[in-house]
C-alpha positions, 0 to 999 in steps of 0.5 A: 324217756328212760330206761327201765333199771333193774339190779341184782345185789348178789354180783351188783348187775344191772339189767334194763328193759327198753320199750316204745310206748306206742307199741310196746315192744320191748328189748332186755339188756343182760337178763339174770337168771336169778330175777327171772319171776320179777322181771316176767312179772315186770313185763306183764305189769308194763304190758310189754312184748318182749322182742330181744334179749341181748347181751354185752358180753358173755358174762363170769359173775351171773348167769343170764336167764335170755334162753328162759326169757325167750321160752317165755314169752317168744322174744329172739336173742342176740348177742356179741358175735365174738363173745362164742354164745354160739346159741344166740340167734342173732350174733351182732357186730359193730354198727348192727341195728335192733328194732323194736317197734319204733325204736332201736338200738345200736352195737358199738363194738367196745372190746377190752373187758372180753374181746366180743364186748359190744354197747348199746346205744339208745337215743342219747342214753349208751348201755357200756356193760362192763367197758365203762362203768361210773368212775371206774371200767371192766377188768382186762385180765381174764376172758380175752381182755386187754388194757390196750383194748379197752383204752381204745374202746373208752377213749375213741369209741365212748368218749366220741359220743355227746357229753350229755348222754347218759351212761348205764352201766353192766354194774355198780356196788356203791348205789349209783345208778348212771352217769354221762358221758362228759362227767366220765370223761372229766372224772373217770379215776381209771382213764380219765386223762390218762396216757394208754401207758398209764391205763395199762399200767393202771390195769396191771396194777388192779390185782382183782380176786377170780370172779367166783361164779365164773366155772359155772357162770361162763360155759353156761351164758355160752348156752344163753343160760342153758348149761356148760359143756363137756364131750363125751367118751366119744368126743362127741360134743355134749352141753350138758346142763347141771340139774338136779333131776337131770338127763342125758345132755344136750347135743348140736343139731349136726351130732342130732341129725347123725345119730337119728339119720342113722336110725340110733335115735328118735327124733322129737318135736315137742312144739305146738302144733300151731309153732308147726303150722306158722314156722315149719315142721320137720319132716321124719319127727314125732311131733308131740307137744310138750305143751299144747300152748303157752301156759298150759301144764305138760300134755297128759298125753306125753307120758304114754306118747313118747314110751310109744314112740321110743322103745323102752331104753332108747335113744330120743333127741328132743327139739323145742323152738329155743332149747328150754321145753325140750329140756324140760321134756327130755327130764321127763322122758329120762324119768321114764327110763329112756335116754334122752337128749336136748338139742341145742339152738332150737327151732325158729325161723321166719316164714315171711323171709323163708330164711331161719333168724340168726347166722349161728342157730338153725336147721335150715341154715346148718343144710340139714334136711329138717324144715319144709313148709 
């Protein structure tokens, strides 16, 4: 069984979909935002249920669609714990395992391209991101990169896998799709047969240009593809999404809670009634579904209800499950004359375990009084 391999020509990025043929549960590695519709169609055409979207690192050359895929499919996000992707629900460390149906991937920490970079091992396949490429490797000259760390990641982690392990890289601009560990050990021109000193010298001499989209892509990818970062005049953290029609910005759960408790904002929960019943609800929030079930248009009662809930010119903070619908709802509230903010990280939990998923996200984890069953 082989993965479904997808390609973005603009950044020469490979994305991958793995799935359990029995349950149709799937995992998506390094999705790209400009191909969202294609990827959703692929999931539909193959009758797949997306369980996880995962990143190998915080990318500098394209923007992930991880956050959007979560909203469309109900999947969960996962990312390496050392990459600063705070909005990922699950922060992954070396040796961690993600399950999808009867299949699983194991995390291998492979720092060097970035300090947090990981590879994913599935059956006899390894997805190496920007650590090990076909006849090459990722650059190490920015974003916490280290040639020394990459040398050890490749020679002491990846090259210890069986020689017939198939290598699926994060990029290739020459039309090559995959390789093997044995082939790269024998013939990779950057690292095969080289000492650490020789490899570091090679990497120091590359002189590669700065990624064209780095200033845009990095902050967006550290928020699951949903925006970049700044601080407001008072020093409060606002992660503002760059959109044409706009809204006031994104705020952390802590800041939103402060505003709400101080009476400076109205808290609006735009999840569906079914989601609130299944996951839990927020005491004191105005329950106002943006969509009442997946795929439907905007709730026709939204405009009048949000204007009734928030005084004209007042401030609203909006939440949903993952932070995508609440962005759209915040835009609409802004059009209606309100100062509207999206709350980052969303509200999602596991009612069976009575605990929020992920180490970074989550209202209950943060000690905020915003969840009950």
